[in-house]
mmCIF file as gemmi writes it, N, C-alpha and C atoms, coordinates in Angstrom:
data_model
loop_
_atom_site.group_PDB
_atom_site.id
_atom_site.type_symbol
_atom_site.label_atom_id
_atom_site.label_alt_id
_atom_site.label_comp_id
_atom_site.label_asym_id
_atom_site.label_entity_id
_atom_site.label_seq_id
_atom_site.pdbx_PDB_ins_code
_atom_site.Cartn_x
_atom_site.Cartn_y
_atom_site.Cartn_z
_atom_site.occupancy
_atom_site.B_iso_or_equiv
_atom_site.pdbx_formal_charge
_atom_site.auth_seq_id
_atom_site.auth_asym_id
_atom_site.pdbx_PDB_model_num
ATOM 1 N N . MET Axp A 1 ? -17.948 131.296 127.007 1 0 ? 1 A 1
ATOM 2 C CA . MET Axp A 1 ? -18.538 132.471 127.246 1 0 ? 1 A 1
ATOM 3 C C . MET Axp A 1 ? -19.681 132.133 128.818 1 0 ? 1 A 1
ATOM 4 N N . SER Axp A 2 ? -20.381 131.89 127.358 1 0 ? 2 A 1
ATOM 5 C CA . SER Axp A 2 ? -21.911 132.038 128.297 1 0 ? 2 A 1
ATOM 6 C C . SER Axp A 2 ? -21.942 130.619 129.699 1 0 ? 2 A 1
ATOM 7 N N . ARG Axp A 3 ? -21.411 129.752 129.052 1 0 ? 3 A 1
ATOM 8 C CA . ARG Axp A 3 ? -21.683 129.003 131.2 1 0 ? 3 A 1
ATOM 9 C C . ARG Axp A 3 ? -20.757 130.528 131.888 1 0 ? 3 A 1
ATOM 10 N N . PHE Axp A 4 ? -20.017 130.791 131.583 1 0 ? 4 A 1
ATOM 11 C CA . PHE Axp A 4 ? -19.227 131.106 132.74 1 0 ? 4 A 1
ATOM 12 C C . PHE Axp A 4 ? -20.184 132.059 133.369 1 0 ? 4 A 1
ATOM 13 N N . VAL Axp A 5 ? -20.508 133.228 132.114 1 0 ? 5 A 1
ATOM 14 C CA . VAL Axp A 5 ? -21.658 134.118 132.65 1 0 ? 5 A 1
ATOM 15 C C . VAL Axp A 5 ? -23.386 134.148 133.34 1 0 ? 5 A 1
ATOM 16 N N . GLY Axp A 6 ? -23.078 132.655 133.093 1 0 ? 6 A 1
ATOM 17 C CA . GLY Axp A 6 ? -24.984 132.075 133.96 1 0 ? 6 A 1
ATOM 18 C C . GLY Axp A 6 ? -24.226 131.238 135.001 1 0 ? 6 A 1
ATOM 19 N N . PHE Axp A 7 ? -22.807 130.744 135.83 1 0 ? 7 A 1
ATOM 20 C CA . PHE Axp A 7 ? -22.611 130.442 135.704 1 0 ? 7 A 1
ATOM 21 C C . PHE Axp A 7 ? -22.436 131.844 137.315 1 0 ? 7 A 1
ATOM 22 N N . VAL Axp A 8 ? -22.001 132.658 137.217 1 0 ? 8 A 1
ATOM 23 C CA . VAL Axp A 8 ? -21.939 134.176 137.789 1 0 ? 8 A 1
ATOM 24 C C . VAL Axp A 8 ? -23.228 135.394 138.427 1 0 ? 8 A 1
ATOM 25 N N . SER Axp A 9 ? -24.336 134.526 137.082 1 0 ? 9 A 1
ATOM 26 C CA . SER Axp A 9 ? -25.266 135.008 137.714 1 0 ? 9 A 1
ATOM 27 C C . SER Axp A 9 ? -26.2 133.928 138.441 1 0 ? 9 A 1
ATOM 28 N N . GLY Axp A 10 ? -26.521 133.059 138.312 1 0 ? 10 A 1
ATOM 29 C CA . GLY Axp A 10 ? -26.557 132.16 138.947 1 0 ? 10 A 1
ATOM 30 C C . GLY Axp A 10 ? -25.713 132.206 140.963 1 0 ? 10 A 1
ATOM 31 N N . LEU Axp A 11 ? -24.483 132.608 140.813 1 0 ? 11 A 1
ATOM 32 C CA . LEU Axp A 11 ? -23.922 133.181 142.045 1 0 ? 11 A 1
ATOM 33 C C . LEU Axp A 11 ? -24.598 134.343 142.562 1 0 ? 11 A 1
ATOM 34 N N . LEU Axp A 12 ? -24.95 135.349 141.816 1 0 ? 12 A 1
ATOM 35 C CA . LEU Axp A 12 ? -25.274 137.162 142.443 1 0 ? 12 A 1
ATOM 36 C C . LEU Axp A 12 ? -26.843 136.22 142.85 1 0 ? 12 A 1
ATOM 37 N N . PHE Axp A 13 ? -27.059 136.01 141.83 1 0 ? 13 A 1
ATOM 38 C CA . PHE Axp A 13 ? -28.78 135.748 142.778 1 0 ? 13 A 1
ATOM 39 C C . PHE Axp A 13 ? -28.643 134.881 143.608 1 0 ? 13 A 1
ATOM 40 N N . PHE Axp A 14 ? -27.42 133.311 143.436 1 0 ? 14 A 1
ATOM 41 C CA . PHE Axp A 14 ? -26.796 133 145.264 1 0 ? 14 A 1
ATOM 42 C C . PHE Axp A 14 ? -26.711 134.174 146.702 1 0 ? 14 A 1
ATOM 43 N N . LEU Axp A 15 ? -26.635 134.98 145.933 1 0 ? 15 A 1
ATOM 44 C CA . LEU Axp A 15 ? -25.815 135.158 146.905 1 0 ? 15 A 1
ATOM 45 C C . LEU Axp A 15 ? -27.151 136.637 147.175 1 0 ? 15 A 1
ATOM 46 N N . PHE Axp A 16 ? -28.161 136.807 146.571 1 0 ? 16 A 1
ATOM 47 C CA . PHE Axp A 16 ? -29.274 137.942 146.767 1 0 ? 16 A 1
ATOM 48 C C . PHE Axp A 16 ? -29.873 136.604 148.005 1 0 ? 16 A 1
ATOM 49 N N . LEU Axp A 17 ? -30.323 135.684 147.009 1 0 ? 17 A 1
ATOM 50 C CA . LEU Axp A 17 ? -31.417 134.6 148.159 1 0 ? 17 A 1
ATOM 51 C C . LEU Axp A 17 ? -31.143 134.037 149.271 1 0 ? 17 A 1
ATOM 52 N N . ARG Axp A 18 ? -29.559 133.679 149.546 1 0 ? 18 A 1
ATOM 53 C CA . ARG Axp A 18 ? -28.597 133.81 150.591 1 0 ? 18 A 1
ATOM 54 C C . ARG Axp A 18 ? -29.039 135.063 151.503 1 0 ? 18 A 1
ATOM 55 N N . VAL Axp A 19 ? -29.158 136.358 151.421 1 0 ? 19 A 1
ATOM 56 C CA . VAL Axp A 19 ? -28.492 137.608 151.95 1 0 ? 19 A 1
ATOM 57 C C . VAL Axp A 19 ? -30.567 137.566 152.128 1 0 ? 19 A 1
ATOM 58 N N . SER Axp A 20 ? -31.106 137.861 151.718 1 0 ? 20 A 1
ATOM 59 C CA . SER Axp A 20 ? -32.162 137.735 151.823 1 0 ? 20 A 1
ATOM 60 C C . SER Axp A 20 ? -33.543 136.919 152.623 1 0 ? 20 A 1
ATOM 61 N N . SER Axp A 21 ? -33.137 135.216 152.818 1 0 ? 21 A 1
ATOM 62 C CA . SER Axp A 21 ? -33.796 134.377 153.343 1 0 ? 21 A 1
ATOM 63 C C . SER Axp A 21 ? -32.604 135.098 155.206 1 0 ? 21 A 1
ATOM 64 N N . TRP Axp A 22 ? -33.342 135.62 155.591 1 0 ? 22 A 1
ATOM 65 C CA . TRP Axp A 22 ? -33.191 135.724 157.451 1 0 ? 22 A 1
ATOM 66 C C . TRP Axp A 22 ? -33.056 134.22 158.392 1 0 ? 22 A 1
ATOM 67 N N . VAL Axp A 23 ? -34.534 133.896 158.143 1 0 ? 23 A 1
ATOM 68 C CA . VAL Axp A 23 ? -34.652 132.758 158.296 1 0 ? 23 A 1
ATOM 69 C C . VAL Axp A 23 ? -33.269 131.514 158.894 1 0 ? 23 A 1
ATOM 70 N N . CYS Axp A 24 ? -32.357 131.498 158.088 1 0 ? 24 A 1
ATOM 71 C CA . CYS Axp A 24 ? -30.874 130.854 158.325 1 0 ? 24 A 1
ATOM 72 C C . CYS Axp A 24 ? -29.775 131.712 158.859 1 0 ? 24 A 1
ATOM 73 N N . SER Axp A 25 ? -30.605 132.994 158.776 1 0 ? 25 A 1
ATOM 74 C CA . SER Axp A 25 ? -29.274 134.106 159.435 1 0 ? 25 A 1
ATOM 75 C C . SER Axp A 25 ? -28.751 134.138 160.633 1 0 ? 25 A 1
ATOM 76 N N . VAL Axp A 26 ? -30.607 133.345 161.608 1 0 ? 26 A 1
ATOM 77 C CA . VAL Axp A 26 ? -30.582 134.547 162.35 1 0 ? 26 A 1
ATOM 78 C C . VAL Axp A 26 ? -29.125 133.546 163.905 1 0 ? 26 A 1
ATOM 79 N N . PRO Axp A 27 ? -28.471 132.612 164.023 1 0 ? 27 A 1
ATOM 80 C CA . PRO Axp A 27 ? -27.18 131.892 163.925 1 0 ? 27 A 1
ATOM 81 C C . PRO Axp A 27 ? -25.908 133.705 164.123 1 0 ? 27 A 1
ATOM 82 N N . MET Axp A 28 ? -26.1 134.023 162.825 1 0 ? 28 A 1
ATOM 83 C CA . MET Axp A 28 ? -25.415 135.659 162.581 1 0 ? 28 A 1
ATOM 84 C C . MET Axp A 28 ? -26.179 136.294 163.546 1 0 ? 28 A 1
ATOM 85 N N . TRP Axp A 29 ? -27.513 136.858 162.684 1 0 ? 29 A 1
ATOM 86 C CA . TRP Axp A 29 ? -27.668 137.729 164.197 1 0 ? 29 A 1
ATOM 87 C C . TRP Axp A 29 ? -27.701 137.532 165.551 1 0 ? 29 A 1
ATOM 88 N N . ALA Axp A 30 ? -27.803 136.723 165.718 1 0 ? 30 A 1
ATOM 89 C CA . ALA Axp A 30 ? -27.594 136.026 167.146 1 0 ? 30 A 1
ATOM 90 C C . ALA Axp A 30 ? -25.562 136.496 168.117 1 0 ? 30 A 1
ATOM 91 N N . THR Axp A 31 ? -25.874 135.98 167.151 1 0 ? 31 A 1
ATOM 92 C CA . THR Axp A 31 ? -24.158 136.049 167.756 1 0 ? 31 A 1
ATOM 93 C C . THR Axp A 31 ? -23.88 137.696 167.858 1 0 ? 31 A 1
ATOM 94 N N . LEU Axp A 32 ? -23.585 138.169 166.432 1 0 ? 32 A 1
ATOM 95 C CA . LEU Axp A 32 ? -24.051 139.985 166.799 1 0 ? 32 A 1
ATOM 96 C C . LEU Axp A 32 ? -24.791 140.519 167.039 1 0 ? 32 A 1
ATOM 97 N N . ILE Axp A 33 ? -25.481 140.273 168.384 1 0 ? 33 A 1
ATOM 98 C CA . ILE Axp A 33 ? -26.813 140.861 169.535 1 0 ? 33 A 1
ATOM 99 C C . ILE Axp A 33 ? -25.799 140.205 170.628 1 0 ? 33 A 1
ATOM 100 N N . CYS Axp A 34 ? -25.26 139.133 170.06 1 0 ? 34 A 1
ATOM 101 C CA . CYS Axp A 34 ? -24.193 138.839 171.814 1 0 ? 34 A 1
ATOM 102 C C . CYS Axp A 34 ? -23.097 139.516 172.096 1 0 ? 34 A 1
ATOM 103 N N . HIS Axp A 35 ? -23.06 140.231 170.73 1 0 ? 35 A 1
ATOM 104 C CA . HIS Axp A 35 ? -21.63 140.844 170.866 1 0 ? 35 A 1
ATOM 105 C C . HIS Axp A 35 ? -22.15 142.569 171.97 1 0 ? 35 A 1
ATOM 106 N N . PHE Axp A 36 ? -23.015 142.927 170.832 1 0 ? 36 A 1
ATOM 107 C CA . PHE Axp A 36 ? -22.86 143.916 171.603 1 0 ? 36 A 1
ATOM 108 C C . PHE Axp A 36 ? -24.133 144.162 172.813 1 0 ? 36 A 1
ATOM 109 N N . VAL Axp A 37 ? -24.984 143.177 173.588 1 0 ? 37 A 1
ATOM 110 C CA . VAL Axp A 37 ? -25.179 143.023 174.539 1 0 ? 37 A 1
ATOM 111 C C . VAL Axp A 37 ? -24.358 141.947 175.624 1 0 ? 37 A 1
ATOM 112 N N . PHE Axp A 38 ? -23.391 141.648 175.921 1 0 ? 38 A 1
ATOM 113 C CA . PHE Axp A 38 ? -22.406 140.82 176.636 1 0 ? 38 A 1
ATOM 114 C C . PHE Axp A 38 ? -21.475 140.611 176.133 1 0 ? 38 A 1
ATOM 115 N N . GLY Axp A 39 ? -21.051 141.116 174.868 1 0 ? 39 A 1
ATOM 116 C CA . GLY Axp A 39 ? -19.407 141.63 175.269 1 0 ? 39 A 1
ATOM 117 C C . GLY Axp A 39 ? -18.814 139.584 174.494 1 0 ? 39 A 1
ATOM 118 N N . LEU Axp A 40 ? -20.066 140.007 173.742 1 0 ? 40 A 1
ATOM 119 C CA . LEU Axp A 40 ? -18.776 138.407 172.346 1 0 ? 40 A 1
ATOM 120 C C . LEU Axp A 40 ? -18.077 138.888 171.72 1 0 ? 40 A 1
ATOM 121 N N . PRO Axp A 41 ? -17.023 138.194 172.182 1 0 ? 41 A 1
ATOM 122 C CA . PRO Axp A 41 ? -15.811 138.376 170.941 1 0 ? 41 A 1
ATOM 123 C C . PRO Axp A 41 ? -16.318 138.246 169.392 1 0 ? 41 A 1
ATOM 124 N N . ILE Axp A 42 ? -16.78 140.06 168.752 1 0 ? 42 A 1
ATOM 125 C CA . ILE Axp A 42 ? -17.26 139.69 167.249 1 0 ? 42 A 1
ATOM 126 C C . ILE Axp A 42 ? -16.236 138.617 166.256 1 0 ? 42 A 1
ATOM 127 N N . PHE Axp A 43 ? -15.322 137.727 166.444 1 0 ? 43 A 1
ATOM 128 C CA . PHE Axp A 43 ? -14.808 137.168 165.655 1 0 ? 43 A 1
ATOM 129 C C . PHE Axp A 43 ? -15.86 136.153 165.627 1 0 ? 43 A 1
ATOM 130 N N . TRP Axp A 44 ? -16.958 136.028 167.024 1 0 ? 44 A 1
ATOM 131 C CA . TRP Axp A 44 ? -17.9 134.528 166.644 1 0 ? 44 A 1
ATOM 132 C C . TRP Axp A 44 ? -18.919 135.446 165.417 1 0 ? 44 A 1
ATOM 133 N N . PHE Axp A 45 ? -19.494 136.3 165.326 1 0 ? 45 A 1
ATOM 134 C CA . PHE Axp A 45 ? -20.116 137.243 163.998 1 0 ? 45 A 1
ATOM 135 C C . PHE Axp A 45 ? -19.362 136.474 163.53 1 0 ? 45 A 1
ATOM 136 N N . TRP Axp A 46 ? -18.263 137.163 162.908 1 0 ? 46 A 1
ATOM 137 C CA . TRP Axp A 46 ? -17.598 136.534 160.644 1 0 ? 46 A 1
ATOM 138 C C . TRP Axp A 46 ? -18.001 135.007 161.116 1 0 ? 46 A 1
ATOM 139 N N . LEU Axp A 47 ? -17.275 134.699 161.948 1 0 ? 47 A 1
ATOM 140 C CA . LEU Axp A 47 ? -17.607 132.715 161.542 1 0 ? 47 A 1
ATOM 141 C C . LEU Axp A 47 ? -18.892 132.24 161.566 1 0 ? 47 A 1
ATOM 142 N N . THR Axp A 48 ? -19.99 132.684 161.688 1 0 ? 48 A 1
ATOM 143 C CA . THR Axp A 48 ? -21.049 132.724 161.915 1 0 ? 48 A 1
ATOM 144 C C . THR Axp A 48 ? -21.669 133.136 160.327 1 0 ? 48 A 1
ATOM 145 N N . LEU Axp A 49 ? -21.41 133.406 160.649 1 0 ? 49 A 1
ATOM 146 C CA . LEU Axp A 49 ? -21.19 134.87 158.774 1 0 ? 49 A 1
ATOM 147 C C . LEU Axp A 49 ? -20.929 133.286 157.355 1 0 ? 49 A 1
ATOM 148 N N . ALA Axp A 50 ? -18.913 133.921 158.202 1 0 ? 50 A 1
ATOM 149 C CA . ALA Axp A 50 ? -18.598 132.89 156.925 1 0 ? 50 A 1
ATOM 150 C C . ALA Axp A 50 ? -19.401 131.487 156.997 1 0 ? 50 A 1
ATOM 151 N N . ALA Axp A 51 ? -19.879 131.245 157.834 1 0 ? 51 A 1
ATOM 152 C CA . ALA Axp A 51 ? -19.955 129.654 157.903 1 0 ? 51 A 1
ATOM 153 C C . ALA Axp A 51 ? -21.994 129.74 156.851 1 0 ? 51 A 1
ATOM 154 N N . TRP Axp A 52 ? -21.882 130.239 157.272 1 0 ? 52 A 1
ATOM 155 C CA . TRP Axp A 52 ? -23.97 130.517 156.564 1 0 ? 52 A 1
ATOM 156 C C . TRP Axp A 52 ? -23.042 130.567 155.35 1 0 ? 52 A 1
ATOM 157 N N . LEU Axp A 53 ? -22.016 131.352 154.76 1 0 ? 53 A 1
ATOM 158 C CA . LEU Axp A 53 ? -22.164 131.952 153.365 1 0 ? 53 A 1
ATOM 159 C C . LEU Axp A 53 ? -21.595 130.444 152.67 1 0 ? 53 A 1
ATOM 160 N N . LEU Axp A 54 ? -20.663 129.951 152.688 1 0 ? 54 A 1
ATOM 161 C CA . LEU Axp A 54 ? -19.621 128.871 152.383 1 0 ? 54 A 1
ATOM 162 C C . LEU Axp A 54 ? -20.41 127.988 152.464 1 0 ? 54 A 1
ATOM 163 N N . GLY Axp A 55 ? -21.807 127.567 153.687 1 0 ? 55 A 1
ATOM 164 C CA . GLY Axp A 55 ? -22.456 126.445 153.028 1 0 ? 55 A 1
ATOM 165 C C . GLY Axp A 55 ? -23.785 125.92 152.637 1 0 ? 55 A 1
ATOM 166 N N . GLY Axp A 56 ? -23.901 127.821 152.337 1 0 ? 56 A 1
ATOM 167 C CA . GLY Axp A 56 ? -24.861 128.305 151.096 1 0 ? 56 A 1
ATOM 168 C C . GLY Axp A 56 ? -24.061 127.945 150 1 0 ? 56 A 1
ATOM 169 N N . LEU Axp A 57 ? -22.673 128.017 150.202 1 0 ? 57 A 1
ATOM 170 C CA . LEU Axp A 57 ? -21.878 127.825 148.385 1 0 ? 57 A 1
ATOM 171 C C . LEU Axp A 57 ? -21.496 126.913 148.123 1 0 ? 57 A 1
ATOM 172 N N . LEU Axp A 58 ? -21.218 126.408 149.04 1 0 ? 58 A 1
ATOM 173 C CA . LEU Axp A 58 ? -21.089 125.146 148.571 1 0 ? 58 A 1
ATOM 174 C C . LEU Axp A 58 ? -22.356 124.223 147.882 1 0 ? 58 A 1
ATOM 175 N N . TRP Axp A 59 ? -23.723 124.602 149.358 1 0 ? 59 A 1
ATOM 176 C CA . TRP Axp A 59 ? -24.703 124.427 148.046 1 0 ? 59 A 1
ATOM 177 C C . TRP Axp A 59 ? -24.886 124.679 146.461 1 0 ? 59 A 1
ATOM 178 N N . TYR Axp A 60 ? -24.97 125.172 146.688 1 0 ? 60 A 1
ATOM 179 C CA . TYR Axp A 60 ? -24.66 125.78 145.014 1 0 ? 60 A 1
ATOM 180 C C . TYR Axp A 60 ? -23.6 124.967 144.122 1 0 ? 60 A 1
ATOM 181 N N . LEU Axp A 61 ? -22.887 124.754 144.594 1 0 ? 61 A 1
ATOM 182 C CA . LEU Axp A 61 ? -21.874 124.654 143.51 1 0 ? 61 A 1
ATOM 183 C C . LEU Axp A 61 ? -22.276 122.697 143.669 1 0 ? 61 A 1
ATOM 184 N N . VAL Axp A 62 ? -22.939 121.976 144.533 1 0 ? 62 A 1
ATOM 185 C CA . VAL Axp A 62 ? -23.254 120.921 144.227 1 0 ? 62 A 1
ATOM 186 C C . VAL Axp A 62 ? -24.701 120.997 143.92 1 0 ? 62 A 1
ATOM 187 N N . ILE Axp A 63 ? -25.695 122.202 143.353 1 0 ? 63 A 1
ATOM 188 C CA . ILE Axp A 63 ? -26.406 121.714 142.048 1 0 ? 63 A 1
ATOM 189 C C . ILE Axp A 63 ? -25.471 122.76 141.005 1 0 ? 63 A 1
ATOM 190 N N . VAL Axp A 64 ? -24.762 122.955 140.806 1 0 ? 64 A 1
ATOM 191 C CA . VAL Axp A 64 ? -24.402 123.59 139.065 1 0 ? 64 A 1
ATOM 192 C C . VAL Axp A 64 ? -23.222 121.861 138.989 1 0 ? 64 A 1
ATOM 193 N N . PHE Axp A 65 ? -22.933 121.657 140.2 1 0 ? 65 A 1
ATOM 194 C CA . PHE Axp A 65 ? -22.347 119.861 139.419 1 0 ? 65 A 1
ATOM 195 C C . PHE Axp A 65 ? -23.172 119.17 139.256 1 0 ? 65 A 1
ATOM 196 N N . ALA Axp A 66 ? -24.351 118.563 139.782 1 0 ? 66 A 1
ATOM 197 C CA . ALA Axp A 66 ? -25.254 118.113 139.296 1 0 ? 66 A 1
ATOM 198 C C . ALA Axp A 66 ? -25.722 118.376 138.1 1 0 ? 66 A 1
ATOM 199 N N . ARG Axp A 67 ? -26.33 119.252 138.061 1 0 ? 67 A 1
ATOM 200 C CA . ARG Axp A 67 ? -26.988 120.587 136.273 1 0 ? 67 A 1
ATOM 201 C C . ARG Axp A 67 ? -25.43 119.806 135.861 1 0 ? 67 A 1
ATOM 202 N N . TRP Axp A 68 ? -24.126 120.131 135.508 1 0 ? 68 A 1
ATOM 203 C CA . TRP Axp A 68 ? -23.377 119.753 134.867 1 0 ? 68 A 1
ATOM 204 C C . TRP Axp A 68 ? -23.86 118.049 134.579 1 0 ? 68 A 1
ATOM 205 N N . GLY Axp A 69 ? -24.228 116.952 135.646 1 0 ? 69 A 1
ATOM 206 C CA . GLY Axp A 69 ? -24.037 116.178 135.773 1 0 ? 69 A 1
ATOM 207 C C . GLY Axp A 69 ? -25.41 115.311 134.602 1 0 ? 69 A 1
ATOM 208 N N . ALA Axp A 70 ? -26.209 116.176 134.088 1 0 ? 70 A 1
ATOM 209 C CA . ALA Axp A 70 ? -26.891 115.799 133.672 1 0 ? 70 A 1
ATOM 210 C C . ALA Axp A 70 ? -27.836 116.995 132.684 1 0 ? 70 A 1
ATOM 211 N N . ASP Axp A 71 ? -26.406 117.347 132.029 1 0 ? 71 A 1
ATOM 212 C CA . ASP Axp A 71 ? -26.684 117.976 130.732 1 0 ? 71 A 1
ATOM 213 C C . ASP Axp A 71 ? -25.764 117.606 129.342 1 0 ? 71 A 1
ATOM 214 N N . THR Axp A 72 ? -25.478 115.73 129.421 1 0 ? 72 A 1
ATOM 215 C CA . THR Axp A 72 ? -25.204 115.244 128.62 1 0 ? 72 A 1
ATOM 216 C C . THR Axp A 72 ? -26.394 114.601 128.084 1 0 ? 72 A 1
ATOM 217 N N . ALA Axp A 73 ? -26.183 114.527 126.686 1 0 ? 73 A 1
ATOM 218 C CA . ALA Axp A 73 ? -27.257 114.921 125.852 1 0 ? 73 A 1
ATOM 219 C C . ALA Axp A 73 ? -27.282 113.617 125.754 1 0 ? 73 A 1
ATOM 220 N N . GLU Axp A 74 ? -28.53 112.852 125.556 1 0 ? 74 A 1
ATOM 221 C CA . GLU Axp A 74 ? -28.474 111.639 125.621 1 0 ? 74 A 1
ATOM 222 C C . GLU Axp A 74 ? -30.243 111.502 123.768 1 0 ? 74 A 1
ATOM 223 N N . ALA Axp A 75 ? -29.578 112.498 123.391 1 0 ? 75 A 1
ATOM 224 C CA . ALA Axp A 75 ? -30.081 112.465 121.802 1 0 ? 75 A 1
ATOM 225 C C . ALA Axp A 75 ? -29.334 112.197 120.756 1 0 ? 75 A 1
ATOM 226 N N . ASP Axp A 76 ? -28.265 111.687 121.719 1 0 ? 76 A 1
ATOM 227 C CA . ASP Axp A 76 ? -26.756 112.318 121.226 1 0 ? 76 A 1
ATOM 228 C C . ASP Axp A 76 ? -25.954 110.542 120.205 1 0 ? 76 A 1
ATOM 229 N N . ILE Axp A 77 ? -27.303 110.002 121.882 1 0 ? 77 A 1
ATOM 230 C CA . ILE Axp A 77 ? -26.427 108.294 122.108 1 0 ? 77 A 1
ATOM 231 C C . ILE Axp A 77 ? -27.902 107.252 121.361 1 0 ? 77 A 1
ATOM 232 N N . VAL Axp A 78 ? -27.187 106.344 120.37 1 0 ? 78 A 1
ATOM 233 C CA . VAL Axp A 78 ? -27.794 105.9 119.567 1 0 ? 78 A 1
ATOM 234 C C . VAL Axp A 78 ? -28.439 104.909 120.313 1 0 ? 78 A 1
ATOM 235 N N . LYS Axp A 79 ? -29.757 104.669 120.376 1 0 ? 79 A 1
ATOM 236 C CA . LYS Axp A 79 ? -29.885 103.23 121.8 1 0 ? 79 A 1
ATOM 237 C C . LYS Axp A 79 ? -31.267 102.197 120.701 1 0 ? 79 A 1
ATOM 238 N N . GLU Axp A 80 ? -30.089 101.205 121.216 1 0 ? 80 A 1
ATOM 239 C CA . GLU Axp A 80 ? -31.226 99.827 120.61 1 0 ? 80 A 1
ATOM 240 C C . GLU Axp A 80 ? -32.539 99.669 120.425 1 0 ? 80 A 1
ATOM 241 N N . ASN Axp A 81 ? -33.572 100.548 119.566 1 0 ? 81 A 1
ATOM 242 C CA . ASN Axp A 81 ? -34.521 99.98 120.318 1 0 ? 81 A 1
ATOM 243 C C . ASN Axp A 81 ? -35.273 98.286 120.35 1 0 ? 81 A 1
ATOM 244 N N . LYS Axp A 82 ? -36.008 98.066 121.792 1 0 ? 82 A 1
ATOM 245 C CA . LYS Axp A 82 ? -35.581 96.186 122.145 1 0 ? 82 A 1
ATOM 246 C C . LYS Axp A 82 ? -37.676 96.683 122.093 1 0 ? 82 A 1
ATOM 247 N N . ASN Axp A 83 ? -38.465 97.282 121.728 1 0 ? 83 A 1
ATOM 248 C CA . ASN Axp A 83 ? -39.904 97.071 121.51 1 0 ? 83 A 1
ATOM 249 C C . ASN Axp A 83 ? -40.563 96.233 120.778 1 0 ? 83 A 1
ATOM 250 N N . PRO Axp A 84 ? -40.779 95.164 120.798 1 0 ? 84 A 1
ATOM 251 C CA . PRO Axp A 84 ? -41.176 94.788 119.813 1 0 ? 84 A 1
ATOM 252 C C . PRO Axp A 84 ? -42.113 95.253 119.148 1 0 ? 84 A 1
ATOM 253 N N . TYR Axp A 85 ? -43.368 95.704 119.561 1 0 ? 85 A 1
ATOM 254 C CA . TYR Axp A 85 ? -44.57 96.338 119.277 1 0 ? 85 A 1
ATOM 255 C C . TYR Axp A 85 ? -44.223 97.446 118.058 1 0 ? 85 A 1
ATOM 256 N N . SER Axp A 86 ? -42.802 98.449 118.084 1 0 ? 86 A 1
ATOM 257 C CA . SER Axp A 86 ? -42.509 99.632 117.534 1 0 ? 86 A 1
ATOM 258 C C . SER Axp A 86 ? -41.986 99.032 115.996 1 0 ? 86 A 1
ATOM 259 N N . VAL Axp A 87 ? -42.371 98.298 115.588 1 0 ? 87 A 1
ATOM 260 C CA . VAL Axp A 87 ? -41.555 97.855 114.242 1 0 ? 87 A 1
ATOM 261 C C . VAL Axp A 87 ? -41.025 98.997 113.404 1 0 ? 87 A 1
ATOM 262 N N . GLY Axp A 88 ? -42.397 100.289 112.777 1 0 ? 88 A 1
ATOM 263 C CA . GLY Axp A 88 ? -41.582 101.176 112.089 1 0 ? 88 A 1
ATOM 264 C C . GLY Axp A 88 ? -40.528 101.84 112.939 1 0 ? 88 A 1
ATOM 265 N N . ASN Axp A 89 ? -39.896 101.8 113.928 1 0 ? 89 A 1
ATOM 266 C CA . ASN Axp A 89 ? -38.652 102.955 114.881 1 0 ? 89 A 1
ATOM 267 C C . ASN Axp A 89 ? -37.571 102.172 114.681 1 0 ? 89 A 1
ATOM 268 N N . LYS Axp A 90 ? -37.522 101.232 113.418 1 0 ? 90 A 1
ATOM 269 C CA . LYS Axp A 90 ? -35.895 101.282 113.579 1 0 ? 90 A 1
ATOM 270 C C . LYS Axp A 90 ? -34.867 101.897 112.794 1 0 ? 90 A 1
ATOM 271 N N . LYS Axp A 91 ? -33.629 101.631 113.09 1 0 ? 91 A 1
ATOM 272 C CA . LYS Axp A 91 ? -33.231 103.117 112.417 1 0 ? 91 A 1
ATOM 273 C C . LYS Axp A 91 ? -31.637 100.993 111.889 1 0 ? 91 A 1
ATOM 274 N N . ASP Axp A 92 ? -31.617 101.145 111.01 1 0 ? 92 A 1
ATOM 275 C CA . ASP Axp A 92 ? -31.038 101.418 109.706 1 0 ? 92 A 1
ATOM 276 C C . ASP Axp A 92 ? -29.517 101.802 109.91 1 0 ? 92 A 1
């Protein structure tokens, strides 16, 4: 359950950062301005909004997947000691 809560809280944080990053949203705002000034169909605004959010969501999922892959506990894996100078570290 805690992984799900962490995922949802991370997703909400992602949405907050995505909405607050105005630099990446310039195409979305440009199409909205073009809608009111030049009569561009509002479809283009919704399309750029969806692409902006979907691109960020895919990037968030890539980060989550990479973190999930890095969570393998290496402490559980017993490795052979190949260092000849550390004789006191041998496991019997």
